[in-house]
Residue frames as qw, qx, qy, qz and C-alpha x, y, z in Angstrom:
[[0.165, -0.778, -0.431, 0.426, -21.23, -7.91, -24.60],
 [0.345, 0.803, 0.219, 0.435, -21.63, -4.55, -26.25],
 [0.368, 0.336, -0.266, 0.825, -19.51, -1.44, -25.51],
 [0.401, -0.595, -0.022, -0.697, -22.27, 0.15, -23.46],
 [0.873, -0.412, -0.228, -0.128, -22.53, -2.85, -21.24],
 [0.770, 0.040, -0.275, 0.574, -18.74, -2.87, -20.62],
 [0.145, 0.475, -0.148, 0.855, -18.77, 0.73, -19.89],
 [0.582, -0.589, -0.044, -0.558, -21.49, 0.40, -17.38],
 [0.914, -0.260, -0.250, 0.187, -19.77, -2.62, -15.75],
 [0.585, 0.194, -0.262, 0.743, -16.53, -0.54, -15.40],
 [0.161, -0.536, 0.096, -0.823, -18.33, 2.49, -13.94],
 [0.783, -0.510, -0.158, -0.319, -20.22, 0.28, -11.53],
 [0.859, -0.095, -0.291, 0.410, -16.92, -1.38, -10.44],
 [0.321, 0.325, -0.242, 0.856, -15.17, 2.05, -9.94],
 [0.430, -0.570, 0.022, -0.700, -18.18, 3.42, -7.97],
 [0.899, -0.350, -0.254, -0.064, -18.16, 0.25, -5.82],
 [0.724, 0.079, -0.287, 0.622, -14.43, 0.51, -5.23],
 [0.063, 0.471, -0.154, 0.866, -14.76, 4.20, -4.35],
 [0.654, -0.556, -0.107, -0.501, -17.59, 3.45, -1.85],
 [0.905, -0.218, -0.272, 0.244, -15.56, 0.58, -0.27],
 [0.533, 0.187, -0.259, 0.783, -12.51, 2.87, 0.15],
 [0.240, -0.569, -0.018, -0.787, -14.67, 5.66, 1.58],
 [0.796, -0.505, -0.155, -0.295, -16.37, 3.45, 4.08],
 [0.867, -0.068, -0.274, 0.410, -12.95, 1.90, 5.03],
 [0.311, 0.375, -0.205, 0.849, -11.38, 5.32, 5.53],
 [0.419, -0.583, 0.014, -0.696, -14.22, 6.58, 7.73],
 [0.896, -0.382, -0.217, -0.061, -14.06, 3.41, 9.84],
 [0.720, 0.122, -0.277, 0.625, -10.37, 3.78, 10.19],
 [0.051, 0.494, -0.149, 0.855, -10.70, 7.41, 11.28],
 [0.658, -0.556, -0.067, -0.503, -13.38, 6.54, 13.84],
 [0.917, -0.178, -0.281, 0.218, -11.21, 3.65, 15.15],
 [0.525, 0.290, -0.251, 0.759, -8.20, 5.91, 15.52],
 [0.246, -0.549, 0.113, -0.791, -10.31, 8.65, 17.32],
 [0.826, -0.471, -0.156, -0.268, -11.67, 5.98, 19.72],
 [0.861, -0.107, -0.270, 0.418, -8.28, 4.72, 20.55],
 [0.307, 0.390, -0.193, 0.846, -6.77, 8.15, 20.89],
 [0.495, -0.591, -0.006, -0.637, -9.73, 9.07, 23.32],
 [0.907, -0.358, -0.223, 0.017, -9.08, 5.96, 25.32],
 [0.723, 0.085, -0.263, 0.633, -5.32, 6.64, 25.59],
 [0.031, 0.547, -0.105, 0.830, -6.00, 10.30, 26.55],
 [0.688, -0.559, -0.076, -0.456, -8.46, 9.25, 29.29],
 [0.909, -0.172, -0.282, 0.253, -5.90, 6.61, 30.57],
 [0.497, 0.315, -0.240, 0.772, -3.18, 9.20, 30.75],
 [0.259, -0.580, 0.073, -0.769, -5.38, 11.69, 32.64],
 [0.861, -0.421, -0.186, -0.214, -6.41, 8.96, 35.08],
 [0.848, -0.040, -0.283, 0.446, -2.84, 7.94, 35.76],
 [0.311, 0.427, -0.181, 0.830, -1.74, 11.52, 36.54],
 [0.499, -0.694, -0.238, -0.461, -4.50, 12.11, 39.22],
 [0.802, -0.538, -0.236, 0.107, -2.84, 10.42, 42.26]]
């Protein structure tokens, strides 16, 4: 393989890893926000009576 092909392969791998990490981080933030919202609603409901 030529140098240009290796460079393209490395760049594609880096971009793919970056996208994977970004999507994972966004999914984790959304999951934490969902769990936090559920816990807050549960606490509010428990204090009412």
